TORPA-4810 file (N, C-alpha, C, O; in nm, 3 decimals):
<nodes>
NODE_1_6.125_15.371_7.665_6.250_15.303_7.629_6.253_15.164_7.693_6.221_15.150_7.811_M
NODE_2_6.290_15.063_7.616_6.297_14.928_7.666_6.401_14.917_7.777_6.497_14.994_7.781_K
NODE_3_6.380_14.821_7.866_6.465_14.807_7.985_6.520_14.666_7.994_6.451_14.569_7.961_R
NODE_4_6.645_14.655_8.040_6.707_14.524_8.058_6.792_14.528_8.185_6.849_14.631_8.218_I
NODE_5_6.799_14.416_8.254_6.880_14.406_8.375_7.008_14.330_8.344_7.005_14.221_8.288_F
NODE_6_7.121_14.390_8.382_7.253_14.332_8.361_7.326_14.323_8.495_7.284_14.383_8.593_L
NODE_7_7.435_14.248_8.497_7.513_14.236_8.620_7.583_14.366_8.655_7.597_14.399_8.773_E
NODE_8_7.627_14.441_8.553_7.703_14.564_8.577_7.684_14.658_8.458_7.686_14.614_8.343_D
NODE_9_7.667_14.787_8.486_7.647_14.884_8.377_7.755_14.992_8.375_7.739_15.093_8.307_V
NODE_10_7.863_14.972_8.449_7.963_15.078_8.463_8.065_15.081_8.349_8.128_15.185_8.326_T
NODE_11_8.083_14.970_8.276_8.183_14.966_8.168_8.133_15.046_8.048_8.013_15.059_8.025_A
NODE_12_8.229_15.098_7.972_8.191_15.171_7.849_8.136_15.077_7.744_8.046_15.113_7.669_D
NODE_13_8.191_14.955_7.737_8.144_14.856_7.641_8.091_14.734_7.716_8.154_14.686_7.810_K
NODE_14_7.976_14.684_7.674_7.907_14.577_7.743_7.875_14.464_7.646_7.854_14.489_7.527_L
NODE_15_7.871_14.342_7.696_7.832_14.227_7.617_7.715_14.158_7.685_7.722_14.122_7.803_T
NODE_16_7.606_14.140_7.609_7.485_14.077_7.661_7.480_13.935_7.604_7.485_13.917_7.483_I
NODE_17_7.470_13.836_7.692_7.477_13.697_7.648_7.354_13.618_7.694_7.269_13.669_7.766_R
NODE_18_7.348_13.494_7.650_7.252_13.398_7.700_7.108_13.437_7.676_7.072_13.488_7.570_G
NODE_19_7.025_13.411_7.777_6.882_13.433_7.765_6.849_13.580_7.742_6.754_13.611_7.670_E
NODE_20_6.927_13.671_7.802_6.903_13.814_7.782_6.922_13.852_7.635_6.843_13.928_7.579_D
NODE_21_7.027_13.799_7.573_7.052_13.828_7.432_6.942_13.771_7.345_6.895_13.838_7.252_A
NODE_22_6.899_13.649_7.372_6.792_13.588_7.293_6.661_13.664_7.310_6.587_13.682_7.214_R
NODE_23_6.634_13.708_7.434_6.512_13.784_7.459_6.512_13.915_7.381_6.410_13.954_7.323_H
NODE_24_6.626_13.983_7.378_6.635_14.108_7.303_6.618_14.084_7.153_6.542_14.155_7.087_L
NODE_25_6.688_13.985_7.101_6.690_13.963_6.957_6.558_13.909_6.903_6.511_13.953_6.798_A
NODE_26_6.498_13.814_6.974_6.382_13.744_6.919_6.249_13.792_6.976_6.151_13.804_6.902_Y
NODE_27_6.244_13.820_7.106_6.118_13.863_7.165_6.095_14.013_7.146_5.987_14.056_7.107_S
NODE_28_6.199_14.092_7.173_6.185_14.237_7.161_6.224_14.289_7.023_6.206_14.407_6.993_L
NODE_29_6.278_14.200_6.937_6.317_14.235_6.800_6.411_14.356_6.797_6.397_14.446_6.714_R
NODE_30_6.507_14.356_6.889_6.603_14.465_6.896_6.692_14.465_6.772_6.716_14.361_6.711_A
NODE_31_6.742_14.583_6.735_6.825_14.599_6.618_6.946_14.686_6.652_6.948_14.757_6.753_R
NODE_32_7.047_14.680_6.566_7.165_14.764_6.583_7.122_14.911_6.586_7.044_14.956_6.503_R
NODE_33_7.174_14.984_6.683_7.139_15.125_6.698_7.029_15.151_6.798_7.007_15.265_6.838_G
NODE_34_6.958_15.045_6.840_6.854_15.063_6.942_6.917_15.104_7.074_7.027_15.060_7.109_D
NODE_35_6.846_15.189_7.146_6.892_15.231_7.279_6.799_15.176_7.386_6.677_15.174_7.370_R
NODE_36_6.860_15.130_7.495_6.787_15.069_7.606_6.833_15.132_7.736_6.942_15.188_7.745_L
NODE_37_6.749_15.121_7.837_6.791_15.151_7.973_6.840_15.022_8.036_6.765_14.925_8.045_T
NODE_38_6.963_15.020_8.079_7.021_14.902_8.146_7.033_14.931_8.295_7.079_15.038_8.335_A
NODE_39_6.990_14.835_8.376_6.992_14.850_8.521_7.067_14.730_8.580_7.048_14.617_8.535_V
NODE_40_7.152_14.755_8.681_7.221_14.643_8.744_7.173_14.622_8.887_7.095_14.702_8.939_D
NODE_41_7.219_14.515_8.949_7.170_14.478_9.082_7.224_14.568_9.192_7.182_14.557_9.307_R
NODE_42_7.318_14.656_9.158_7.370_14.750_9.257_7.292_14.880_9.260_7.326_14.973_9.333_S
NODE_43_7.186_14.886_9.181_7.101_15.005_9.182_7.150_15.117_9.093_7.121_15.234_9.118_G
NODE_44_7.224_15.080_8.987_7.271_15.181_8.891_7.203_15.160_8.758_7.172_15.046_8.721_R
NODE_45_7.179_15.269_8.685_7.119_15.257_8.554_7.194_15.347_8.456_7.256_15.446_8.494_S
NODE_46_7.187_15.309_8.327_7.252_15.388_8.222_7.185_15.355_8.090_7.127_15.247_8.074_A
NODE_47_7.194_15.447_7.996_7.143_15.423_7.861_7.255_15.356_7.779_7.368_15.404_7.778_V
NODE_48_7.220_15.246_7.711_7.318_15.178_7.627_7.265_15.171_7.484_7.144_15.176_7.461_I
NODE_49_7.358_15.161_7.388_7.321_15.147_7.247_7.377_15.016_7.194_7.495_14.986_7.212_E
NODE_50_7.291_14.938_7.129_7.332_14.810_7.074_7.416_14.833_6.948_7.376_14.909_6.860_L
NODE_51_7.532_14.766_6.940_7.624_14.791_6.829_7.645_14.672_6.737_7.654_14.690_6.616_T
NODE_52_7.653_14.550_6.791_7.681_14.432_6.708_7.602_14.313_6.759_7.581_14.297_6.879_D
NODE_53_7.558_14.229_6.665_7.485_14.107_6.697_7.559_13.987_6.640_7.612_13.993_6.529_F
NODE_54_7.564_13.877_6.716_7.603_13.749_6.657_7.513_13.641_6.716_7.416_13.674_6.783_D
NODE_55_7.542_13.515_6.692_7.452_13.408_6.733_7.438_13.395_6.883_7.335_13.350_6.932_R
NODE_56_7.542_13.434_6.956_7.544_13.408_7.100_7.548_13.532_7.188_7.533_13.521_7.310_N
NODE_57_7.568_13.647_7.130_7.586_13.766_7.214_7.547_13.893_7.138_7.541_13.895_7.015_A
NODE_58_7.521_13.996_7.215_7.496_14.130_7.161_7.592_14.225_7.229_7.599_14.229_7.351_I
NODE_59_7.665_14.301_7.150_7.756_14.402_7.205_7.685_14.536_7.212_7.599_14.568_7.130_N
NODE_60_7.723_14.614_7.311_7.661_14.745_7.330_7.764_14.840_7.388_7.866_14.798_7.442_A
NODE_61_7.736_14.969_7.377_7.821_15.069_7.441_7.734_15.163_7.524_7.620_15.194_7.488_Q
NODE_62_7.791_15.206_7.634_7.718_15.298_7.721_7.723_15.438_7.662_7.831_15.489_7.631_R
NODE_63_7.607_15.500_7.645_7.599_15.633_7.585_7.538_15.735_7.680_7.524_15.852_7.645_V
NODE_64_7.502_15.693_7.799_7.444_15.784_7.896_7.516_15.778_8.029_7.587_15.681_8.058_G
NODE_65_7.499_15.880_8.108_7.562_15.885_8.239_7.500_15.781_8.332_7.382_15.747_8.321_E
NODE_66_7.583_15.731_8.424_7.534_15.634_8.522_7.452_15.707_8.628_7.496_15.807_8.685_I
NODE_67_7.334_15.656_8.654_7.245_15.714_8.754_7.223_15.614_8.867_7.217_15.493_8.843_Q
NODE_68_7.212_15.664_8.988_7.177_15.578_9.101_7.026_15.573_9.113_6.958_15.675_9.108_L
NODE_69_6.974_15.451_9.129_6.830_15.433_9.143_6.787_15.472_9.285_6.842_15.422_9.383_V
NODE_70_6.690_15.561_9.294_6.642_15.603_9.426_6.564_15.489_9.491_6.480_15.426_9.428_A
NODE_71_6.593_15.464_9.619_6.525_15.358_9.693_6.439_15.420_9.802_6.490_15.486_9.892_V
NODE_72_6.308_15.398_9.793_6.217_15.449_9.894_6.196_15.342_10.001_6.277_15.250_10.015_D
NODE_73_6.089_15.354_10.074_6.055_15.253_10.173_6.042_15.116_10.107_5.977_15.104_10.003_R
NODE_74_6.102_15.013_10.166_6.095_14.880_10.108_5.966_14.809_10.149_5.917_14.825_10.261_K
NODE_75_5.914_14.729_10.056_5.796_14.649_10.081_5.836_14.501_10.073_5.895_14.458_9.974_I
NODE_76_5.803_14.425_10.175_5.835_14.282_10.180_5.706_14.203_10.182_5.616_14.234_10.260_I
NODE_77_5.696_14.103_10.098_5.583_14.012_10.100_5.630_13.876_10.149_5.715_13.812_10.086_L
NODE_78_5.575_13.833_10.262_5.603_13.699_10.315_5.474_13.618_10.300_5.373_13.651_10.362_A
NODE_79_5.478_13.515_10.218_5.355_13.445_10.179_5.374_13.295_10.195_5.468_13.237_10.141_D
NODE_80_5.283_13.232_10.270_5.287_13.086_10.285_5.251_13.022_10.151_5.156_13.063_10.085_C
NODE_81_5.327_12.921_10.113_5.314_12.862_9.980_5.174_12.805_9.957_5.124_12.727_10.037_L
NODE_82_5.111_12.845_9.846_4.982_12.785_9.810_5.004_12.657_9.731_5.117_12.623_9.695_P
NODE_83_4.895_12.586_9.703_4.903_12.464_9.624_4.931_12.494_9.477_4.912_12.606_9.430_K
NODE_84_4.978_12.391_9.407_5.005_12.397_9.263_5.109_12.506_9.233_5.204_12.522_9.310_Q
NODE_85_5.093_12.579_9.124_5.192_12.680_9.086_5.140_12.822_9.105_5.180_12.913_9.034_N
NODE_86_5.050_12.840_9.200_4.990_12.972_9.218_5.089_13.074_9.272_5.066_13.194_9.264_R
NODE_87_5.201_13.026_9.329_5.302_13.122_9.376_5.366_13.194_9.258_5.418_13.305_9.274_F
NODE_88_5.364_13.133_9.139_5.414_13.201_9.019_5.338_13.332_8.997_5.398_13.435_8.969_D
NODE_89_5.207_13.325_9.010_5.124_13.445_8.993_5.152_13.547_9.102_5.155_13.667_9.075_T
NODE_90_5.172_13.499_9.224_5.203_13.590_9.334_5.333_13.665_9.306_5.340_13.787_9.327_I
NODE_91_5.436_13.595_9.259_5.564_13.661_9.227_5.544_13.764_9.116_5.595_13.876_9.125_V
NODE_92_5.470_13.726_9.012_5.449_13.819_8.900_5.376_13.945_8.945_5.422_14.056_8.916_E
NODE_93_5.265_13.930_9.015_5.186_14.046_9.054_5.255_14.128_9.163_5.244_14.251_9.164_K
NODE_94_5.326_14.062_9.254_5.400_14.137_9.356_5.509_14.221_9.293_5.535_14.333_9.337_A
NODE_95_5.573_14.168_9.190_5.675_14.246_9.118_5.612_14.368_9.052_5.666_14.478_9.060_T
NODE_96_5.498_14.349_8.988_5.428_14.462_8.925_5.390_14.567_9.028_5.389_14.687_8.998_E
NODE_97_5.357_14.523_9.149_5.310_14.615_9.253_5.422_14.672_9.339_5.396_14.735_9.441_L
NODE_98_5.548_14.650_9.299_5.659_14.720_9.361_5.723_14.656_9.482_5.798_14.723_9.554_G
NODE_99_5.697_14.528_9.506_5.758_14.461_9.621_5.909_14.450_9.601_5.956_14.425_9.490_V
NODE_100_5.984_14.467_9.709_6.131_14.460_9.702_6.185_14.322_9.739_6.294_14.285_9.695_D
NODE_101_6.111_14.247_9.818_6.157_14.115_9.863_6.037_14.024_9.879_5.934_14.065_9.933_R
NODE_102_6.050_13.900_9.832_5.943_13.802_9.843_5.996_13.681_9.919_6.098_13.624_9.882_I
NODE_103_5.925_13.644_10.026_5.970_13.535_10.112_5.866_13.422_10.108_5.757_13.440_10.162_V
NODE_104_5.896_13.308_10.046_5.804_13.194_10.049_5.817_13.118_10.181_5.928_13.086_10.224_P
NODE_105_5.704_13.090_10.244_5.706_13.033_10.379_5.632_12.900_10.388_5.541_12.872_10.310_L
NODE_106_5.673_12.820_10.485_5.604_12.698_10.523_5.546_12.720_10.663_5.619_12.753_10.756_I
NODE_107_5.416_12.702_10.677_5.350_12.718_10.808_5.286_12.587_10.850_5.297_12.487_10.780_S
NODE_108_5.219_12.588_10.964_5.159_12.465_11.017_5.063_12.401_10.917_5.058_12.278_10.906_D
NODE_109_4.987_12.483_10.846_4.882_12.431_10.758_4.918_12.438_10.609_4.833_12.419_10.523_R
NODE_110_5.043_12.466_10.580_5.086_12.470_10.440_5.085_12.329_10.382_5.142_12.236_10.441_T
NODE_111_5.022_12.313_10.268_5.014_12.183_10.202_5.134_12.162_10.112_5.193_12.053_10.110_I
NODE_112_5.172_12.264_10.035_5.285_12.254_9.942_5.417_12.258_10.019_5.449_12.358_10.083_A
NODE_113_5.491_12.149_10.013_5.619_12.140_10.085_5.723_12.078_9.991_5.750_11.958_10.001_R
NODE_114_5.782_12.157_9.903_5.876_12.103_9.804_6.003_12.051_9.868_6.051_12.107_9.966_P
NODE_115_6.058_11.941_9.812_6.187_11.891_9.859_6.298_11.981_9.807_6.270_12.075_9.732_N
NODE_116_6.422_11.955_9.844_6.533_12.044_9.811_6.553_12.058_9.660_6.585_12.167_9.612_S
NODE_117_6.534_11.948_9.585_6.551_11.955_9.440_6.444_12.043_9.377_6.473_12.129_9.294_F
NODE_118_6.319_12.020_9.418_6.210_12.100_9.362_6.219_12.245_9.409_6.183_12.336_9.335_R
NODE_119_6.267_12.267_9.533_6.282_12.404_9.583_6.379_12.483_9.495_6.352_12.598_9.460_E
NODE_120_6.492_12.422_9.460_6.590_12.491_9.376_6.528_12.529_9.241_6.547_12.641_9.194_K
NODE_121_6.455_12.436_9.180_6.392_12.463_9.051_6.287_12.573_9.063_6.276_12.659_8.976_A
NODE_122_6.210_12.570_9.171_6.106_12.671_9.191_6.167_12.810_9.209_6.119_12.906_9.151_K
NODE_123_6.272_12.821_9.289_6.333_12.951_9.314_6.395_13.006_9.185_6.387_13.126_9.159_I
NODE_124_6.455_12.919_9.105_6.508_12.963_8.976_6.396_13.017_8.888_6.411_13.120_8.823_E
NODE_125_6.281_12.945_8.886_6.168_12.991_8.805_6.114_13.123_8.858_6.083_13.213_8.779_R
NODE_126_6.101_13.137_8.991_6.049_13.261_9.047_6.142_13.379_9.019_6.095_13.489_8.991_W
NODE_127_6.272_13.356_9.025_6.366_13.463_8.990_6.351_13.504_8.844_6.358_13.622_8.811_N
NODE_128_6.331_13.406_8.757_6.313_13.436_8.615_6.184_13.516_8.592_6.182_13.612_8.515_R
NODE_129_6.076_13.475_8.659_5.949_13.547_8.647_5.964_13.690_8.698_5.916_13.784_8.634_I
NODE_130_6.031_13.708_8.812_6.050_13.842_8.868_6.131_13.931_8.774_6.097_14.047_8.754_A
NODE_131_6.236_13.877_8.715_6.321_13.954_8.624_6.243_13.995_8.498_6.246_14.111_8.458_K
NODE_132_6.173_13.899_8.438_6.098_13.929_8.316_5.987_14.030_8.343_5.963_14.120_8.262_E
NODE_133_5.921_14.016_8.457_5.813_14.109_8.491_5.868_14.248_8.519_5.809_14.347_8.477_T
NODE_134_5.981_14.256_8.588_6.042_14.386_8.618_6.080_14.459_8.489_6.065_14.581_8.480_A
NODE_135_6.129_14.385_8.391_6.163_14.447_8.262_6.037_14.495_8.191_6.036_14.604_8.134_E
NODE_136_5.932_14.415_8.194_5.809_14.450_8.123_5.740_14.572_8.183_5.683_14.653_8.111_Q
NODE_137_5.746_14.585_8.317_5.675_14.697_8.379_5.769_14.812_8.415_5.733_14.900_8.493_C
NODE_138_5.889_14.812_8.356_5.984_14.924_8.368_6.023_14.955_8.512_6.032_15.071_8.551_A
NODE_139_6.046_14.851_8.591_6.096_14.871_8.726_6.244_14.902_8.724_6.315_14.866_8.630_R
NODE_140_6.291_14.968_8.829_6.434_14.995_8.843_6.508_14.884_8.916_6.631_14.880_8.913_D
NODE_141_6.435_14.795_8.980_6.497_14.686_9.056_6.418_14.558_9.036_6.302_14.560_8.996_T
NODE_142_6.484_14.445_9.063_6.418_14.315_9.062_6.398_14.272_9.206_6.492_14.280_9.285_I
NODE_143_6.280_14.227_9.243_6.261_14.180_9.380_6.353_14.062_9.412_6.376_13.975_9.328_P
NODE_144_6.405_14.060_9.532_6.486_13.947_9.577_6.392_13.835_9.621_6.295_13.859_9.693_A
NODE_145_6.420_13.713_9.577_6.341_13.596_9.617_6.420_13.519_9.722_6.530_13.470_9.694_I
NODE_146_6.366_13.510_9.841_6.434_13.438_9.949_6.417_13.287_9.932_6.330_13.242_9.858_A
NODE_147_6.500_13.213_10.000_6.481_13.067_10.005_6.356_13.035_10.087_6.314_13.114_10.171_T
NODE_148_6.299_12.919_10.061_6.181_12.877_10.136_6.222_12.845_10.280_6.320_12.774_10.304_I
NODE_149_6.147_12.899_10.375_6.182_12.875_10.516_6.055_12.862_10.600_5.946_12.901_10.557_R
NODE_150_6.070_12.808_10.719_5.958_12.796_10.811_5.915_12.933_10.862_5.998_13.022_10.882_D
NODE_151_5.786_12.949_10.884_5.734_13.075_10.936_5.800_13.111_11.068_5.838_13.226_11.088_L
NODE_152_5.814_13.015_11.159_5.873_13.043_11.290_6.015_13.095_11.276_6.054_13.189_11.346_D
NODE_153_6.093_13.035_11.187_6.230_13.080_11.165_6.231_13.222_11.109_6.310_13.306_11.152_L
NODE_154_6.142_13.249_11.013_6.138_13.383_10.954_6.102_13.488_11.059_6.159_13.597_11.059_W
NODE_155_6.009_13.457_11.147_5.972_13.551_11.253_6.091_13.580_11.344_6.113_13.695_11.383_L
NODE_156_6.168_13.477_11.379_6.285_13.497_11.464_6.389_13.584_11.393_6.446_13.675_11.453_K
NODE_157_6.413_13.555_11.266_6.509_13.634_11.188_6.464_13.778_11.177_6.544_13.871_11.194_E
NODE_158_6.336_13.797_11.149_6.282_13.932_11.132_6.291_14.012_11.261_6.328_14.129_11.259_T
NODE_159_6.259_13.948_11.371_6.264_14.017_11.500_6.408_14.053_11.536_6.433_14.162_11.587_T
NODE_160_6.502_13.961_11.511_6.641_13.984_11.549_6.710_14.086_11.460_6.790_14.167_11.508_A
NODE_161_6.680_14.084_11.330_6.754_14.168_11.235_6.683_14.298_11.203_6.744_14.405_11.202_I
NODE_162_6.552_14.289_11.176_6.479_14.406_11.126_6.370_14.456_11.219_6.293_14.545_11.182_D
NODE_163_6.363_14.401_11.338_6.251_14.432_11.426_6.226_14.579_11.449_6.111_14.622_11.450_G
NODE_164_6.331_14.658_11.467_6.314_14.800_11.496_6.285_14.883_11.373_6.243_14.999_11.384_D
NODE_165_6.307_14.827_11.255_6.291_14.904_11.132_6.184_14.847_11.041_6.181_14.877_10.921_N
NODE_166_6.095_14.765_11.096_5.997_14.696_11.013_5.859_14.705_11.077_5.841_14.682_11.197_L
NODE_167_5.761_14.740_10.993_5.621_14.742_11.035_5.554_14.619_10.974_5.543_14.609_10.851_F
NODE_168_5.511_14.526_11.058_5.461_14.396_11.013_5.310_14.388_11.023_5.253_14.403_11.131_L
NODE_169_5.244_14.365_10.908_5.101_14.341_10.902_5.077_14.194_10.869_5.150_14.136_10.789_L
NODE_170_4.977_14.134_10.929_4.940_14.001_10.883_4.790_13.994_10.864_4.711_14.035_10.950_F
NODE_171_4.751_13.940_10.749_4.611_13.929_10.712_4.554_13.804_10.777_4.604_13.694_10.757_C
NODE_172_4.448_13.823_10.856_4.393_13.714_10.938_4.242_13.714_10.925_4.177_13.816_10.949_W
NODE_173_4.187_13.600_10.887_4.043_13.592_10.861_3.958_13.612_10.986_3.839_13.641_10.976_E
NODE_174_4.018_13.596_11.105_3.941_13.613_11.229_3.945_13.757_11.280_3.875_13.790_11.376_K
NODE_175_4.025_13.841_11.217_4.024_13.983_11.253_3.898_14.046_11.194_3.875_14.035_11.073_E
NODE_176_3.817_14.110_11.276_3.688_14.160_11.232_3.680_14.312_11.222_3.593_14.365_11.153_Q
NODE_177_3.769_14.383_11.289_3.751_14.528_11.299_3.863_14.610_11.237_3.836_14.712_11.173_T
NODE_178_3.986_14.570_11.254_4.099_14.652_11.209_4.127_14.626_11.062_4.164_14.515_11.023_T
NODE_179_4.110_14.728_10.979_4.128_14.713_10.835_4.270_14.754_10.793_4.337_14.829_10.863_T
NODE_180_4.312_14.703_10.678_4.442_14.742_10.624_4.448_14.893_10.602_4.547_14.957_10.634_V
NODE_181_4.341_14.948_10.547_4.339_15.091_10.518_4.357_15.174_10.643_4.432_15.272_10.642_R
NODE_182_4.289_15.137_10.752_4.301_15.212_10.877_4.443_15.207_10.931_4.499_15.309_10.972_E
NODE_183_4.502_15.088_10.930_4.636_15.071_10.985_4.738_15.147_10.900_4.826_15.214_10.954_V
NODE_184_4.728_15.137_10.769_4.823_15.206_10.680_4.809_15.357_10.691_4.909_15.429_10.688_L
NODE_185_4.686_15.406_10.702_4.664_15.550_10.716_4.726_15.604_10.844_4.789_15.709_10.844_S
NODE_186_4.708_15.529_10.954_4.767_15.570_11.081_4.919_15.565_11.075_4.987_15.653_11.127_A
NODE_187_4.972_15.461_11.011_5.117_15.447_10.997_5.174_15.562_10.915_5.278_15.619_10.949_F
NODE_188_5.107_15.596_10.807_5.151_15.707_10.722_5.147_15.839_10.796_5.239_15.919_10.786_K
NODE_189_5.040_15.861_10.871_5.025_15.985_10.947_5.131_15.999_11.056_5.166_16.111_11.094_A
NODE_190_5.182_15.887_11.105_5.284_15.892_11.211_5.419_15.941_11.160_5.504_15.983_11.238_S
NODE_191_5.437_15.937_11.028_5.565_15.982_10.971_5.677_15.882_10.986_5.792_15.916_10.958_G
NODE_192_5.647_15.761_11.028_5.751_15.659_11.046_5.812_15.621_10.911_5.742_15.617_10.809_A
NODE_193_5.941_15.593_10.911_6.011_15.558_10.786_6.043_15.409_10.777_6.127_15.369_10.696_S
NODE_194_5.978_15.329_10.858_6.005_15.185_10.858_5.964_15.120_10.726_5.875_15.169_10.656_K
NODE_195_6.030_15.010_10.695_5.985_14.925_10.585_5.856_14.855_10.627_5.826_14.844_10.746_D
NODE_196_5.781_14.808_10.526_5.653_14.742_10.554_5.661_14.597_10.508_5.700_14.568_10.394_I
NODE_197_5.623_14.505_10.596_5.614_14.363_10.560_5.469_14.319_10.570_5.399_14.351_10.666_A
NODE_198_5.425_14.245_10.468_5.289_14.191_10.466_5.301_14.039_10.473_5.371_13.979_10.392_V
NODE_199_5.233_13.979_10.569_5.238_13.834_10.590_5.102_13.774_10.554_4.999_13.815_10.608_L
NODE_200_5.103_13.676_10.463_4.982_13.611_10.415_4.987_13.463_10.451_5.090_13.398_10.433_I
NODE_201_4.877_13.410_10.502_4.873_13.270_10.545_4.840_13.174_10.432_4.817_13.217_10.319_G
NODE_202_4.838_13.044_10.461_4.807_12.941_10.362_4.656_12.927_10.345_4.579_13.002_10.404_P
NODE_203_4.615_12.829_10.263_4.472_12.809_10.238_4.393_12.784_10.367_4.279_12.828_10.378_E
NODE_204_4.452_12.715_10.462_4.381_12.684_10.587_4.394_12.791_10.693_4.341_12.775_10.803_G
NODE_205_4.464_12.899_10.663_4.483_13.006_10.760_4.593_12.975_10.861_4.649_12.865_10.861_G
NODE_206_4.624_13.071_10.945_4.724_13.052_11.050_4.663_12.972_11.165_4.545_12.985_11.194_F
NODE_207_4.745_12.890_11.229_4.700_12.822_11.351_4.699_12.922_11.467_4.762_13.027_11.459_S
NODE_208_4.629_12.889_11.572_4.625_12.977_11.690_4.766_13.000_11.745_4.800_13.111_11.786_D
NODE_209_4.847_12.893_11.744_4.984_12.907_11.793_5.061_13.008_11.709_5.136_13.090_11.763_R
NODE_210_5.044_13.002_11.578_5.115_13.094_11.490_5.068_13.238_11.509_5.149_13.330_11.506_E
NODE_211_4.939_13.258_11.529_4.888_13.393_11.552_4.953_13.453_11.676_4.991_13.570_11.676_V
NODE_212_4.965_13.373_11.782_5.031_13.423_11.903_5.177_13.458_11.875_5.227_13.560_11.923_R
NODE_213_5.246_13.375_11.798_5.386_13.400_11.766_5.403_13.526_11.681_5.496_13.604_11.702_A
NODE_214_5.314_13.545_11.585_5.321_13.663_11.498_5.299_13.790_11.580_5.371_13.889_11.564_I
NODE_215_5.200_13.787_11.666_5.173_13.905_11.749_5.289_13.931_11.845_5.323_14.046_11.871_K
NODE_216_5.348_13.826_11.898_5.464_13.842_11.988_5.580_13.907_11.913_5.658_13.981_11.972_F
NODE_217_5.590_13.879_11.782_5.696_13.939_11.700_5.662_14.081_11.656_5.740_14.143_11.584_A
NODE_218_5.548_14.134_11.700_5.511_14.272_11.667_5.412_14.285_11.554_5.382_14.397_11.512_G
NODE_219_5.361_14.174_11.503_5.267_14.179_11.392_5.132_14.237_11.432_5.082_14.211_11.541_G
NODE_220_5.074_14.315_11.342_4.942_14.375_11.362_4.843_14.303_11.272_4.861_14.300_11.150_V
NODE_221_4.739_14.244_11.330_4.641_14.170_11.250_4.545_14.267_11.181_4.501_14.365_11.240_S
NODE_222_4.514_14.237_11.054_4.424_14.322_10.976_4.328_14.234_10.897_4.355_14.117_10.870_V
NODE_223_4.214_14.292_10.862_4.117_14.225_10.778_4.118_14.289_10.639_4.142_14.409_10.625_T
NODE_224_4.091_14.208_10.539_4.081_14.256_10.402_3.935_14.271_10.359_3.908_14.296_10.242_L
NODE_225_3.843_14.257_10.452_3.701_14.271_10.419_3.620_14.154_10.468_3.671_14.067_10.539_G
NODE_226_3.495_14.152_10.431_3.401_14.051_10.481_3.424_13.913_10.421_3.390_13.812_10.482_K
NODE_227_3.483_13.909_10.300_3.501_13.781_10.233_3.636_13.718_10.271_3.732_13.790_10.297_R
NODE_228_3.641_13.587_10.274_3.767_13.515_10.294_3.831_13.497_10.156_3.776_13.429_10.070_V
NODE_229_3.947_13.558_10.136_4.012_13.556_10.006_4.112_13.442_9.996_4.168_13.398_10.096_L
NODE_230_4.133_13.394_9.873_4.240_13.298_9.850_4.374_13.365_9.876_4.384_13.488_9.870_K
NODE_231_4.475_13.286_9.905_4.603_13.343_9.948_4.664_13.433_9.842_4.722_13.537_9.875_T
NODE_232_4.653_13.396_9.713_4.710_13.482_9.609_4.630_13.611_9.594_4.689_13.717_9.573_D
NODE_233_4.497_13.603_9.605_4.414_13.723_9.597_4.440_13.815_9.716_4.445_13.937_9.702_T
NODE_234_4.458_13.755_9.834_4.485_13.835_9.954_4.615_13.913_9.940_4.623_14.030_9.979_A
NODE_235_4.717_13.849_9.885_4.846_13.918_9.868_4.832_14.036_9.774_4.880_14.145_9.803_A
NODE_236_4.765_14.016_9.660_4.749_14.123_9.562_4.665_14.236_9.620_4.696_14.354_9.599_I
NODE_237_4.560_14.202_9.694_4.474_14.303_9.753_4.549_14.390_9.853_4.540_14.512_9.850_S
NODE_238_4.625_14.325_9.943_4.700_14.401_10.044_4.806_14.490_9.980_4.824_14.604_10.021_A
NODE_239_4.876_14.438_9.879_4.980_14.518_9.813_4.920_14.635_9.736_4.980_14.742_9.731_L
NODE_240_4.803_14.615_9.677_4.736_14.725_9.607_4.701_14.838_9.704_4.711_14.955_9.669_A
NODE_241_4.661_14.802_9.825_4.629_14.904_9.925_4.754_14.981_9.967_4.749_15.102_9.988_M
NODE_242_4.866_14.910_9.979_4.992_14.978_10.012_5.030_15.074_9.900_5.075_15.186_9.926_I
NODE_243_5.014_15.030_9.775_5.040_15.119_9.661_4.955_15.245_9.669_5.004_15.355_9.644_N
NODE_244_4.829_15.227_9.703_4.738_15.341_9.710_4.787_15.445_9.813_4.778_15.565_9.790_Y
NODE_245_4.837_15.396_9.925_4.880_15.486_10.032_5.015_15.550_10.007_5.037_15.665_10.044_E
NODE_246_5.107_15.476_9.944_5.246_15.523_9.944_5.305_15.550_9.806_5.414_15.606_9.797_F
NODE_247_5.239_15.512_9.699_5.296_15.535_9.566_5.259_15.675_9.515_5.299_15.712_9.404_M
</nodes>
């Protein structure tokens, strides 16, 4: 069954407008009488039936009971911005791989440093990519896209707010022995219910100062293998390993 994300699914009658309506009508070729799964940002889902179409909106009625979406352990991807538009791919693939929150970061060696105007446009695009991907791969939720922030600030926020409930891994090219698989297997065997955060560095890697700060914040350094991977490949590889262990 096709899936769409709406602001609210609790009303008996719903109106779908704007880009969502155009996507249904023209891309998905929806018709009167079609039934969809509608999911809202509060974690509720319901089956709706499309009833009327016009140029600007699609009307629908709820025909199924409201269900609460089950939330398991959360996965957070914190990734230093790569050059060009490669973060678009990171958002798309992270959404497919079940990430709940994506945090774009600026580190000592980050080359891409968008100004406030470009940052707003980028975050809007990343939110659109996450929403479209979540619909395509039948997710129950859309990953939250955080504002771009400095790595040091994110570490302080993470330690202060989520430190006791978060298991932080960071992929580091100088780590030679501790693998992601070993760390995740041990974490799983411990029975801990903490959320998992994966931290990926920029093209030039983390500076020595940053490595010390990450470890001070509780981060565990891991290797992804013998090869040095590009930042987008590293993110996908680490998330795939988490899927293997916990999905």
